[in-house]
LOVO-686228 format. One record per residue: x, y, z of N, C-alpha, C, CB in turn. Coordinates in Angstrom, 3 decimals, always signed. Glycine has a CB too. Layout:
// residues N
REC   n.east  n.north     n.up  ca.east ca.north    ca.up   c.east  c.north     c.up  cb.east cb.north    cb.up
REC        X        Y        Z        X        Y        Z        X        Y        Z        X        Y        Z
...
This chain:
// residues 206
REC   n.east  n.north     n.up  ca.east ca.north    ca.up   c.east  c.north     c.up  cb.east cb.north    cb.up
REC  +52.464  +59.062 -202.939  +53.843  +59.295 -202.068  +52.797  +60.142 -200.683  +55.434  +60.612 -203.146
REC  +51.492  +61.004 -201.057  +50.967  +61.768 -200.000  +50.580  +61.106 -199.358  +50.183  +62.601 -200.122
REC  +49.854  +60.033 -199.567  +49.516  +59.367 -198.612  +50.083  +58.476 -197.377  +49.001  +58.911 -199.133
REC  +51.561  +57.773 -198.354  +52.467  +56.984 -197.600  +53.474  +58.374 -196.986  +53.331  +55.667 -198.701
REC  +53.537  +59.619 -197.146  +54.108  +60.618 -195.794  +52.933  +60.892 -194.818  +54.714  +62.286 -196.329
REC  +51.555  +61.114 -195.400  +50.499  +61.300 -194.287  +50.796  +60.276 -193.331  +48.971  +61.180 -194.770
REC  +50.547  +58.686 -193.852  +51.205  +57.933 -192.788  +51.900  +57.731 -191.766  +51.525  +57.574 -192.963
REC  +53.177  +58.147 -192.495  +54.499  +58.088 -192.075  +54.076  +59.444 -190.584  +55.863  +58.575 -193.673
REC  +53.603  +60.394 -190.823  +53.811  +61.112 -190.160  +52.550  +61.526 -188.941  +54.261  +61.933 -191.020
REC  +51.474  +60.703 -189.428  +50.357  +59.793 -188.201  +51.194  +58.870 -187.490  +48.986  +58.715 -188.935
REC  +52.070  +58.139 -188.127  +52.749  +56.903 -186.873  +53.445  +57.740 -185.996  +54.003  +55.587 -187.467
REC  +54.513  +58.571 -186.622  +55.238  +59.294 -185.886  +54.227  +60.516 -184.775  +56.252  +59.947 -187.011
REC  +53.389  +60.836 -184.725  +52.280  +61.496 -184.246  +52.131  +60.610 -182.500  +50.812  +61.263 -185.549
REC  +51.858  +59.113 -182.817  +51.596  +58.285 -181.947  +52.394  +57.851 -181.487  +51.016  +57.574 -182.153
REC  +53.587  +57.681 -181.736  +55.035  +57.626 -181.303  +55.012  +58.289 -179.971  +56.079  +58.366 -182.336
REC  +55.066  +59.669 -180.749  +55.281  +60.736 -179.642  +54.119  +61.189 -178.742  +55.764  +61.958 -180.278
REC  +53.304  +60.655 -178.944  +52.043  +60.822 -177.876  +52.098  +59.428 -176.947  +50.339  +60.952 -178.791
REC  +52.691  +58.258 -177.468  +52.610  +57.171 -176.628  +53.649  +57.461 -175.621  +52.783  +55.841 -177.340
REC  +54.890  +57.949 -176.113  +55.801  +58.353 -175.329  +55.313  +59.326 -174.102  +56.739  +58.931 -176.179
REC  +54.912  +60.495 -174.587  +54.564  +61.289 -173.501  +53.753  +60.655 -172.175  +53.789  +62.327 -174.105
REC  +52.798  +59.936 -172.819  +51.983  +59.117 -171.592  +52.562  +57.825 -171.226  +50.459  +58.764 -171.982
REC  +53.567  +57.776 -171.459  +54.395  +56.877 -170.723  +54.328  +55.569 -171.364  +54.004  +56.793 -169.293
REC  +53.862  +55.153 -172.408  +53.309  +53.825 -172.929  +54.863  +53.214 -173.691  +51.750  +54.119 -174.213
REC  +55.987  +54.337 -173.793  +56.512  +54.145 -174.432  +58.079  +54.823 -173.540  +55.809  +54.527 -175.661
REC  +58.678  +53.630 -173.286  +59.939  +54.120 -172.364  +61.443  +54.097 -173.055  +60.028  +53.097 -171.021
REC  +62.126  +54.882 -173.596  +63.749  +54.814 -174.132  +64.801  +54.352 -172.911  +64.294  +56.508 -174.702
REC  +65.076  +53.364 -173.260  +66.162  +52.064 -172.407  +67.435  +52.859 -171.708  +67.015  +50.706 -173.766
REC  +67.136  +53.184 -170.476  +68.312  +54.291 -169.974  +69.729  +52.922 -169.296  +67.375  +55.709 -168.202
REC  +70.551  +53.273 -170.381  +71.958  +52.853 -169.682  +72.489  +52.685 -168.319  +72.735  +53.605 -170.014
REC  +72.763  +51.736 -167.631  +73.202  +51.436 -166.177  +74.329  +52.444 -166.064  +73.714  +49.795 -165.866
REC  +74.596  +53.024 -165.055  +75.701  +53.773 -164.745  +76.310  +52.871 -163.488  +75.289  +55.385 -164.402
REC  +77.749  +52.650 -163.861  +78.438  +51.717 -162.905  +79.571  +52.386 -162.110  +79.021  +50.512 -163.676
REC  +79.516  +51.987 -160.744  +80.630  +52.754 -159.748  +82.050  +52.130 -160.371  +80.411  +52.299 -157.807
REC  +82.890  +53.325 -159.376  +84.177  +52.948 -160.117  +84.897  +51.549 -160.103  +85.126  +53.812 -159.656
REC  +84.410  +50.164 -160.005  +85.069  +49.132 -159.736  +83.988  +48.185 -160.691  +85.303  +48.860 -158.053
REC  +83.014  +48.834 -161.038  +82.167  +47.968 -161.782  +82.218  +48.399 -163.204  +80.753  +47.966 -161.249
REC  +82.312  +47.163 -164.144  +81.931  +47.977 -165.655  +80.669  +46.617 -166.352  +83.924  +48.219 -167.036
REC  +80.445  +47.422 -167.134  +79.451  +46.473 -168.176  +80.568  +45.813 -168.930  +78.267  +47.406 -169.361
REC  +80.085  +43.921 -168.889  +80.740  +43.004 -169.565  +80.499  +42.736 -170.762  +80.709  +42.076 -169.071
REC  +81.915  +42.366 -171.364  +81.753  +42.689 -172.720  +81.447  +41.275 -173.677  +83.124  +43.486 -173.163
REC  +80.575  +41.380 -174.467  +79.885  +39.974 -174.818  +81.836  +39.514 -175.336  +78.108  +40.032 -176.521
REC  +81.826  +38.161 -174.508  +82.786  +37.116 -175.258  +83.769  +37.038 -174.250  +83.448  +37.557 -176.783
REC  +83.762  +37.985 -173.617  +84.884  +37.995 -172.595  +84.842  +36.139 -171.993  +84.435  +39.423 -171.126
REC  +86.155  +36.464 -171.828  +86.428  +35.131 -171.645  +88.013  +35.159 -170.093  +86.935  +34.436 -173.617
REC  +88.115  +34.531 -169.324  +88.649  +34.108 -168.241  +89.898  +33.671 -168.807  +87.862  +33.141 -167.491
REC  +91.131  +34.071 -168.747  +92.254  +33.657 -169.427  +93.160  +33.173 -168.282  +92.870  +34.793 -170.335
REC  +93.026  +33.988 -166.573  +93.957  +33.027 -165.796  +93.028  +32.517 -164.825  +95.300  +33.704 -165.083
REC  +93.715  +31.964 -163.909  +93.030  +31.709 -162.750  +93.120  +32.732 -161.530  +93.465  +30.464 -162.356
REC  +91.331  +33.048 -161.590  +91.512  +33.664 -160.668  +90.358  +35.005 -161.547  +93.274  +33.817 -160.225
REC  +90.715  +35.407 -162.419  +89.775  +36.382 -163.374  +88.305  +35.470 -163.858  +90.818  +36.877 -164.990
REC  +87.286  +36.543 -163.515  +86.270  +36.777 -163.874  +85.389  +35.701 -162.850  +86.254  +36.701 -165.388
REC  +85.655  +35.601 -161.851  +85.303  +34.655 -160.341  +83.913  +34.973 -160.874  +85.840  +35.279 -158.364
REC  +82.996  +33.725 -161.134  +81.435  +33.523 -161.172  +81.036  +33.645 -159.800  +80.924  +32.085 -161.776
REC  +79.974  +34.713 -159.798  +78.975  +34.661 -158.440  +77.743  +34.499 -158.280  +78.951  +35.601 -157.812
REC  +77.013  +33.379 -157.656  +75.630  +33.651 -157.971  +75.145  +33.079 -156.433  +74.967  +32.787 -159.518
REC  +73.687  +32.940 -156.485  +73.266  +32.499 -155.032  +71.712  +31.523 -155.654  +72.882  +34.246 -153.711
REC  +71.333  +30.680 -154.934  +70.563  +29.693 -155.003  +69.784  +29.827 -153.795  +71.238  +28.486 -155.186
REC  +68.658  +29.110 -154.054  +67.240  +29.195 -152.567  +67.274  +27.284 -152.906  +64.778  +30.528 -153.117
REC  +67.389  +26.879 -151.204  +66.832  +25.144 -151.019  +65.867  +25.232 -150.684  +67.386  +24.106 -150.090
REC  +64.406  +25.128 -150.218  +63.841  +25.076 -149.696  +63.152  +23.420 -149.424  +63.397  +26.062 -150.071
REC  +62.950  +23.039 -148.601  +62.366  +21.368 -148.029  +61.314  +21.807 -146.412  +64.323  +19.982 -147.406
REC  +60.489  +20.863 -146.521  +59.945  +20.857 -145.200  +59.408  +22.089 -144.810  +60.876  +20.477 -144.267
REC  +58.685  +23.114 -145.668  +58.809  +24.600 -145.196  +59.617  +25.446 -144.697  +58.243  +24.800 -144.559
REC  +60.980  +25.327 -144.867  +62.461  +25.642 -144.501  +62.715  +26.173 -145.585  +63.478  +24.543 -144.118
REC  +63.435  +27.150 -145.982  +64.497  +27.728 -146.969  +65.577  +28.144 -146.726  +64.195  +28.604 -147.555
REC  +66.644  +27.765 -147.237  +68.315  +28.307 -147.312  +68.529  +28.976 -148.198  +69.398  +27.399 -147.459
REC  +69.491  +29.528 -148.236  +70.037  +30.323 -149.600  +71.393  +29.849 -149.422  +69.907  +32.166 -149.693
REC  +71.798  +29.397 -150.371  +73.261  +29.020 -150.682  +74.384  +30.191 -151.567  +73.079  +27.623 -151.625
REC  +75.109  +30.868 -151.062  +76.303  +31.588 -152.063  +77.194  +31.001 -152.697  +77.109  +32.393 -151.506
REC  +77.594  +31.265 -153.973  +78.706  +30.447 -154.559  +79.599  +31.058 -155.331  +78.278  +29.457 -155.297
REC  +80.832  +31.144 -155.358  +81.792  +31.163 -156.178  +82.806  +30.498 -156.965  +82.116  +31.579 -155.835
REC  +82.990  +30.444 -158.035  +83.365  +29.553 -158.891  +84.468  +30.033 -160.400  +81.958  +29.008 -159.240
REC  +86.012  +29.781 -160.163  +86.928  +30.544 -160.733  +86.392  +29.484 -162.144  +88.718  +30.619 -159.966
REC  +85.988  +30.066 -163.081  +86.053  +29.660 -163.984  +87.259  +28.736 -165.483  +85.570  +30.506 -163.936
REC  +88.534  +29.168 -164.795  +89.611  +28.370 -164.942  +90.151  +27.070 -164.007  +90.476  +29.252 -164.965
REC  +89.961  +27.159 -163.089  +89.986  +26.327 -162.162  +89.221  +25.208 -161.749  +90.010  +26.879 -161.472
REC  +88.070  +26.047 -161.769  +86.665  +25.461 -161.499  +86.914  +25.389 -159.453  +86.418  +23.453 -162.596
REC  +87.672  +25.804 -159.348  +87.849  +26.073 -157.710  +86.749  +26.976 -157.123  +89.315  +26.849 -157.363
REC  +85.996  +26.245 -155.805  +84.586  +26.762 -155.708  +84.775  +27.146 -154.347  +83.295  +25.719 -156.017
REC  +84.277  +28.014 -153.473  +83.516  +28.465 -152.191  +82.432  +28.740 -152.392  +83.928  +29.471 -151.516
REC  +81.218  +28.494 -150.826  +80.182  +28.336 -150.844  +80.022  +28.266 -149.415  +79.813  +27.419 -151.653
REC  +78.979  +28.940 -149.354  +78.220  +29.493 -147.707  +76.568  +29.393 -147.667  +78.573  +31.428 -147.369
REC  +76.299  +29.086 -146.797  +74.603  +29.044 -146.442  +74.467  +30.023 -145.366  +73.943  +27.457 -145.853
REC  +73.267  +30.934 -145.916  +72.397  +31.410 -145.223  +71.557  +31.060 -144.645  +72.056  +31.915 -145.551
REC  +70.790  +31.885 -143.718  +69.174  +31.820 -143.417  +68.344  +32.459 -144.459  +68.777  +32.564 -142.049
REC  +69.203  +34.060 -144.941  +68.438  +34.567 -146.040  +69.230  +35.224 -146.940  +67.421  +35.407 -145.651
REC  +68.797  +35.700 -148.052  +69.777  +36.213 -149.017  +69.892  +38.084 -148.819  +69.159  +35.670 -150.705
REC  +70.495  +38.336 -147.345  +70.332  +39.853 -147.476  +71.434  +40.359 -147.815  +69.905  +40.558 -146.345
REC  +71.681  +41.315 -147.981  +72.585  +42.459 -148.834  +74.012  +41.687 -147.866  +72.066  +44.745 -148.485
REC  +73.828  +41.608 -146.233  +74.877  +41.961 -145.382  +75.213  +40.330 -145.282  +74.463  +42.938 -143.887
REC  +74.383  +39.509 -145.873  +75.233  +38.135 -145.852  +76.074  +38.232 -147.410  +74.014  +36.521 -145.720
REC  +75.672  +38.745 -147.885  +76.491  +39.244 -149.614  +77.386  +39.483 -148.994  +76.053  +40.594 -150.784
REC  +77.480  +40.714 -148.828  +78.962  +41.385 -148.627  +79.815  +40.464 -147.274  +78.706  +43.334 -148.115
REC  +79.273  +39.874 -146.812  +79.849  +38.345 -145.718  +81.135  +37.258 -146.787  +77.837  +36.884 -145.300
REC  +79.772  +37.175 -147.857  +79.911  +36.238 -148.661  +81.556  +36.560 -149.078  +78.722  +36.267 -149.816
REC  +81.469  +37.974 -149.914  +82.495  +38.213 -150.909  +83.865  +38.556 -150.141  +82.032  +39.417 -151.904
REC  +83.428  +39.107 -148.760  +84.429  +39.155 -147.861  +85.312  +38.109 -147.366  +83.958  +39.574 -146.982
REC  +84.827  +37.288 -146.631  +85.245  +36.183 -146.181  +85.704  +35.050 -147.421  +84.141  +35.747 -145.273
REC  +84.988  +34.194 -147.295  +85.325  +32.801 -148.417  +85.839  +33.194 -149.987  +83.707  +31.827 -148.701
REC  +85.444  +34.141 -150.542  +86.014  +34.471 -151.469  +87.266  +34.970 -151.378  +85.373  +35.095 -151.970
REC  +87.182  +35.751 -150.382  +89.004  +36.892 -150.033  +89.613  +35.257 -149.932  +89.310  +38.406 -147.748
REC  +89.145  +34.093 -149.802  +90.042  +33.478 -149.199  +90.833  +32.280 -150.133  +89.370  +33.011 -148.009
REC  +90.421  +32.819 -151.456  +90.523  +31.756 -152.252  +92.340  +31.271 -152.425  +89.717  +32.247 -153.708
REC  +92.648  +30.305 -152.935  +94.376  +29.833 -152.740  +94.722  +30.692 -153.866  +94.959  +27.928 -152.980
REC  +94.618  +31.581 -154.611  +95.288  +31.927 -155.569  +94.615  +33.847 -155.558  +94.959  +30.713 -157.006
REC  +95.128  +34.567 -156.184  +95.108  +36.194 -156.101  +93.322  +36.091 -156.566  +96.496  +37.264 -157.497
REC  +92.805  +37.186 -156.296  +91.476  +37.533 -157.195  +92.078  +38.186 -157.858  +90.188  +38.206 -156.719
REC  +91.642  +38.240 -159.176  +91.921  +39.549 -160.104  +90.155  +40.073 -160.732  +93.229  +38.951 -161.724
REC  +89.346  +39.589 -160.493  +88.010  +40.179 -161.120  +87.263  +38.925 -160.945  +88.054  +40.783 -162.803
REC  +85.596  +40.038 -160.319  +84.614  +39.007 -160.460  +83.277  +38.859 -161.570  +84.124  +39.028 -159.220
REC  +82.640  +38.444 -161.317  +81.343  +38.779 -162.607  +79.974  +37.978 -162.032  +81.837  +37.938 -164.523
REC  +79.514  +38.582 -162.023  +77.769  +38.878 -161.371  +76.480  +39.252 -162.189  +77.756  +40.165 -160.399
REC  +75.790  +38.627 -162.436  +74.740  +38.726 -163.040  +74.188  +39.993 -162.661  +73.973  +37.671 -162.844
REC  +73.722  +40.654 -163.883  +73.457  +42.108 -163.664  +71.997  +42.443 -163.070  +73.635  +42.848 -165.048
REC  +71.005  +41.296 -163.028  +69.799  +41.372 -162.519  +69.670  +40.843 -160.930  +68.958  +40.622 -163.467
REC  +71.060  +40.578 -160.287  +71.189  +40.325 -159.195  +70.426  +41.312 -158.145  +72.457  +40.213 -159.105
REC  +69.964  +40.990 -157.171  +69.009  +41.997 -156.064  +70.317  +42.911 -154.540  +67.454  +40.383 -154.983
REC  +71.676  +42.277 -155.520  +72.636  +42.525 -154.775  +73.648  +43.274 -155.115  +73.008  +41.631 -154.443
REC  +73.443  +43.971 -156.351  +74.202  +44.167 -157.215  +74.854  +45.834 -156.745  +73.388  +43.913 -158.624
REC  +73.991  +46.629 -155.792  +74.715  +47.958 -155.108  +75.935  +47.240 -153.847  +73.205  +49.146 -154.154
REC  +75.481  +46.146 -153.280  +76.529  +45.788 -152.042  +77.483  +45.002 -152.825  +75.878  +44.843 -150.635
REC  +77.404  +44.403 -154.127  +78.395  +43.707 -154.552  +79.595  +44.867 -154.998  +77.840  +42.725 -155.710
REC  +78.808  +45.885 -155.838  +79.452  +47.154 -156.175  +80.564  +47.951 -155.205  +78.345  +48.027 -156.368
REC  +79.385  +48.357 -153.856  +80.649  +49.168 -152.965  +81.242  +47.964 -151.928  +79.932  +50.735 -151.852
REC  +81.213  +46.935 -151.955  +82.416  +45.614 -151.511  +83.794  +45.896 -152.082  +81.987  +43.956 -152.208
REC  +83.383  +45.560 -153.665  +84.539  +45.430 -154.244  +85.337  +46.401 -154.973  +84.381  +44.610 -154.894
REC  +84.815  +47.798 -154.621  +84.982  +49.446 -154.251  +86.090  +49.540 -153.708  +83.976  +50.146 -153.279
REC  +85.582  +48.615 -152.652  +86.466  +48.823 -151.237  +87.684  +48.204 -151.212  +85.796  +48.285 -149.980
REC  +87.394  +46.884 -151.564  +88.707  +46.185 -151.697  +89.296  +45.885 -153.308  +88.501  +44.764 -150.913
REC  +88.909  +46.986 -153.952  +89.615  +47.419 -155.359  +89.806  +45.877 -156.370  +91.431  +48.238 -154.930
REC  +89.066  +45.302 -156.005  +88.512  +44.064 -157.408  +87.551  +44.196 -158.160  +88.068  +42.746 -157.064
REC  +87.852  +44.526 -159.454  +86.973  +44.796 -160.764  +85.924  +43.742 -160.655  +87.829  +44.663 -162.271
REC  +84.769  +44.494 -160.871  +83.386  +43.970 -160.898  +82.901  +43.814 -162.216  +82.463  +44.811 -160.177
REC  +82.808  +42.553 -162.843  +82.058  +42.762 -164.372  +80.127  +42.318 -164.286  +83.061  +41.362 -165.718
REC  +79.721  +43.095 -165.177  +78.428  +42.662 -164.891  +77.776  +42.331 -165.873  +77.743  +43.443 -164.282
REC  +77.111  +41.115 -166.061  +76.536  +40.954 -167.213  +75.358  +41.217 -167.699  +76.623  +40.092 -167.405
REC  +74.617  +41.593 -168.372  +73.913  +41.926 -168.836  +72.369  +41.239 -167.761  +74.325  +41.627 -170.262
REC  +71.320  +41.651 -167.382  +70.244  +41.299 -166.662  +69.863  +40.147 -167.437  +69.197  +42.367 -166.477
REC  +69.194  +38.994 -167.104  +68.514  +37.798 -167.734  +69.360  +36.905 -168.330  +67.581  +38.150 -168.713
REC  +70.576  +37.239 -168.339  +71.288  +36.589 -169.010  +72.273  +35.325 -168.305  +71.922  +37.580 -169.622
REC  +71.785  +34.104 -167.917  +72.703  +33.290 -167.260  +73.124  +32.437 -167.756  +72.434  +32.862 -166.362
REC  +72.875  +32.357 -169.169  +73.948  +31.306 -169.612  +75.062  +31.818 -170.048  +73.555  +30.447 -170.631
REC  +75.752  +33.406 -169.225  +76.921  +33.971 -169.605  +77.745  +33.809 -168.121  +76.687  +35.574 -170.241
REC  +76.519  +33.275 -167.236  +77.679  +32.916 -165.792  +77.175  +31.279 -166.024  +77.185  +33.864 -163.635
REC  +77.910  +31.159 -167.326  +77.897  +29.032 -167.288  +78.504  +28.527 -166.557  +78.456  +28.077 -168.416
REC  +79.883  +28.715 -165.773  +80.288  +27.748 -164.887  +79.697  +27.913 -163.709  +81.586  +27.692 -164.727
REC  +78.981  +28.788 -162.977  +78.901  +28.938 -161.647  +77.550  +28.058 -161.789  +78.917  +30.552 -160.974
REC  +76.707  +28.448 -162.987  +75.273  +28.109 -163.260  +75.444  +26.637 -163.457  +74.561  +28.905 -164.573
REC  +76.376  +25.611 -163.736  +76.437  +24.370 -163.805  +77.162  +23.703 -162.752  +76.868  +24.093 -164.914
REC  +77.622  +24.500 -161.686  +77.991  +24.080 -160.545  +76.921  +24.187 -159.399  +79.130  +24.741 -160.277
REC  +75.978  +25.087 -159.599  +74.463  +24.973 -158.621  +74.012  +23.584 -159.033  +73.027  +26.280 -159.038
REC  +73.602  +23.196 -160.399  +73.376  +22.384 -160.725  +73.848  +21.122 -160.273  +73.446  +22.636 -161.544
REC  +75.377  +20.880 -160.240  +75.739  +20.011 -159.256  +75.217  +19.768 -158.105  +76.670  +20.191 -159.003
REC  +75.636  +20.865 -157.418  +75.503  +20.876 -155.723  +73.618  +20.593 -155.915  +76.168  +22.911 -154.689
REC  +72.862  +20.849 -156.419  +71.364  +20.533 -156.472  +71.486  +18.425 -156.487  +70.509  +21.510 -158.356
REC  +72.354  +18.109 -157.272  +72.527  +16.624 -157.468  +73.301  +15.780 -156.239  +73.367  +16.450 -158.827
REC  +74.346  +16.610 -156.049  +75.148  +15.533 -155.739  +75.316  +16.000 -153.982  +76.700  +15.460 -156.837
REC  +74.640  +17.239 -153.899  +74.833  +17.518 -152.395  +73.310  +17.563 -151.553  +75.668  +19.080 -152.248
REC  +72.487  +18.489 -152.353  +71.097  +18.763 -151.857  +70.500  +17.782 -151.998  +70.369  +19.735 -152.388
REC  +70.396  +16.811 -152.559  +69.546  +15.600 -153.364  +69.454  +14.425 -151.850  +70.733  +14.755 -155.156
REC  +70.904  +14.670 -151.852  +71.165  +13.076 -150.695  +70.993  +13.779 -149.399  +73.084  +12.104 -150.685
REC  +71.328  +15.108 -149.147  +71.422  +15.871 -147.885  +69.377  +15.572 -147.202  +72.059  +18.007 -148.429
REC  +70.068  +14.465 -146.062  +68.667  +14.521 -144.836  +69.025  +14.776 -143.501  +67.815  +13.069 -144.642
REC  +69.745  +15.865 -143.256  +69.960  +16.264 -141.854  +68.911  +17.330 -141.661  +71.476  +16.795 -141.539
REC  +69.180  +17.839 -140.354  +68.278  +18.943 -140.134  +68.369  +20.375 -141.216  +68.597  +19.353 -138.612
REC  +67.637  +21.101 -141.566  +67.624  +22.289 -141.796  +68.236  +23.372 -141.209  +66.734  +22.455 -141.811
REC  +69.526  +23.278 -140.578  +69.401  +24.477 -140.163  +71.031  +24.859 -140.770  +68.965  +24.601 -138.432
REC  +71.165  +26.131 -140.873  +72.460  +26.769 -140.967  +73.620  +26.078 -141.038  +72.631  +27.514 -140.030
REC  +73.844  +25.843 -139.584  +74.746  +24.812 -138.623  +75.208  +23.931 -139.002  +74.286  +24.245 -137.686
REC  +74.172  +23.177 -139.361  +74.513  +21.491 -139.623  +74.703  +21.686 -140.977  +73.243  +20.187 -139.266
REC  +73.747  +22.120 -142.156  +74.102  +22.470 -143.161  +75.265  +22.634 -143.341  +73.616  +23.224 -143.431
REC  +76.073  +23.881 -143.085  +76.618  +24.322 -143.322  +77.884  +23.516 -142.804  +76.222  +25.347 -143.155
REC  +78.013  +22.561 -142.278  +78.982  +21.463 -142.104  +79.083  +20.396 -142.862  +78.886  +20.978 -141.058
REC  +78.322  +20.225 -143.235  +78.063  +19.168 -144.118  +78.658  +19.978 -145.890  +76.087  +18.704 -143.906
REC  +77.996  +20.992 -146.303  +78.628  +21.580 -147.206  +79.964  +22.122 -147.099  +77.942  +22.364 -147.519
REC  +80.795  +21.913 -146.155  +81.954  +22.228 -145.852  +83.193  +21.313 -146.869  +81.968  +21.996 -144.286
REC  +82.116  +20.117 -146.051  +82.693  +18.529 -146.685  +82.529  +18.579 -148.397  +81.508  +16.965 -145.985
REC  +81.263  +19.044 -148.366  +81.306  +19.031 -150.653  +81.745  +20.005 -150.986  +79.793  +19.073 -151.799
REC  +82.356  +21.137 -149.987  +83.029  +21.668 -150.661  +84.495  +21.352 -151.118  +82.885  +22.538 -150.219
REC  +84.959  +20.717 -150.246  +86.390  +19.718 -149.934  +86.398  +18.966 -151.316  +86.256  +18.403 -148.387
REC  +85.639  +18.164 -150.995  +84.916  +16.927 -152.127  +85.235  +17.814 -153.287  +82.910  +16.443 -151.999
REC  +84.348  +18.308 -153.591  +84.280  +19.657 -155.058  +85.827  +19.554 -155.887  +84.146  +21.833 -154.230
REC  +86.626  +20.076 -154.895  +88.008  +20.837 -155.268  +89.389  +20.146 -154.660  +87.928  +22.433 -154.642
REC  +88.673  +18.909 -154.179  +90.135  +18.389 -153.891  +89.726  +16.878 -154.278  +90.816  +18.650 -152.108
REC  +88.965  +16.075 -154.523  +88.397  +15.015 -155.017  +87.551  +14.653 -155.804  +88.150  +14.626 -154.468
REC  +86.591  +15.551 -156.560  +86.331  +15.197 -157.611  +87.089  +15.468 -158.847  +85.353  +15.501 -157.656
REC  +87.422  +14.785 -159.861  +87.799  +15.202 -161.362  +86.826  +16.013 -162.220  +88.039  +13.959 -162.166
REC  +87.377  +16.280 -163.020  +86.502  +17.637 -163.743  +86.863  +17.452 -165.225  +87.059  +19.416 -163.160
REC  +86.048  +17.021 -165.605  +86.322  +16.792 -167.645  +87.242  +17.860 -168.284  +84.625  +17.075 -168.752
REC  +86.887  +19.084 -167.856  +87.524  +20.161 -168.586  +88.535  +20.453 -168.129  +86.929  +21.215 -168.722
REC  +89.237  +19.697 -167.045  +90.531  +20.095 -166.357  +91.486  +18.754 -166.503  +90.246  +20.552 -164.654
REC  +90.818  +17.918 -167.944  +91.420  +16.933 -168.161  +91.307  +15.428 -166.866  +92.756  +17.626 -168.392
REC  +90.663  +15.550 -166.488  +89.751  +14.669 -165.398  +91.090  +14.859 -163.903  +89.397  +12.422 -166.174
REC  +91.416  +16.191 -163.877  +91.826  +16.449 -162.575  +91.081  +17.258 -161.534  +92.921  +16.971 -162.704
REC  +91.634  +17.202 -160.303  +90.733  +18.436 -159.718  +91.042  +19.231 -159.617  +90.251  +18.550 -158.800
REC  +90.412  +20.101 -158.767  +90.926  +21.608 -159.150  +92.157  +21.921 -158.269  +89.709  +22.834 -158.857
REC  +92.418  +21.259 -157.260  +93.899  +21.569 -156.513  +94.871  +20.692 -157.143  +93.946  +21.252 -154.816
REC  +94.790  +19.692 -157.871  +95.824  +18.998 -158.842  +95.991  +20.142 -159.816  +95.281  +17.492 -159.624
REC  +94.936  +20.398 -160.772  +95.217  +21.875 -161.599  +96.285  +22.874 -161.380  +94.131  +22.725 -161.432
REC  +95.707  +23.117 -159.931  +96.383  +24.095 -159.557  +97.690  +24.313 -158.979  +95.779  +24.475 -158.999
REC  +98.186  +22.874 -158.470  +99.289  +22.652 -158.036 +100.323  +22.157 -159.206  +99.080  +21.779 -156.972
REC  +99.337  +21.446 -160.402 +100.238  +21.864 -161.532 +100.773  +22.977 -162.319  +99.920  +21.438 -162.202
REC  +99.867  +23.905 -161.983 +100.140  +25.029 -162.656 +101.058  +25.982 -162.130  +99.082  +25.596 -162.872
REC +100.811  +25.726 -160.733 +102.364  +26.269 -159.686 +103.244  +25.806 -160.439 +102.727  +25.610 -157.988
REC +103.644  +24.389 -160.709 +104.752  +23.788 -160.601 +105.586  +23.726 -161.923 +104.464  +22.573 -160.077
REC +104.915  +24.425 -163.184 +104.784  +24.775 -164.228 +106.193  +26.431 -164.664 +103.029  +24.969 -164.172
C-alpha cells in the first residue's frame, strides 16, 4: 500500500509539473455571443427554416480557386448558394444577409460548424438580424450532414460538368441555374421524390 501511495503521489506531481510547464492544458469552454448557442447533441430541425445548415467549400481548376457558400434547410432541402473569389469575412457576411435572407420561408435558426474561420462574423451578423445561431463542435461534419451531402451533390452534378471560364461572373450565372434545378426540378428521396418547391407548396396548402 505504501508503494502504491508513493506512485500515486509521484504521478500527481508529474501532472502538476507538466501543467506548469504547459504540456498539459485544461479544456476551455467556448463563450458564445447573445444569439449564438452550443448545439445540443441530437438536435433536429422540426419545422421548415429551423437549423438551416451553412457551409462553404473550395473548387480549384487550372490554377484558379473559387469559394462556394451554401445554406440548406434540412426539412425542405431548399438550397441557396453563392460563389466568391475568396472566402473572406465580408463575403460570409454578404452571404448571410443577402441570399440566406431571401429564403422563401421564415428563417428560424442557423447551424454552423464550430471550426469555421468565420464564426465571429456569423455570430455578429446573426445577432444583428436576431436569428439564433447553433454552433456545432469543431471537426464534426457528420452533424452538418444535410449541407455536406448537398456539397457532394454539387461537386457531382455541377462542378464536375462545368467547363466554362472559372470566373465569379460566369460560374455565378451557371450556379444560379443549378440552384433553380436543385430546388424546382430535382426530386429528393427524403421528400417522397418531391422537389423542394413541391414540398413547400404542399406544406402551405395543408
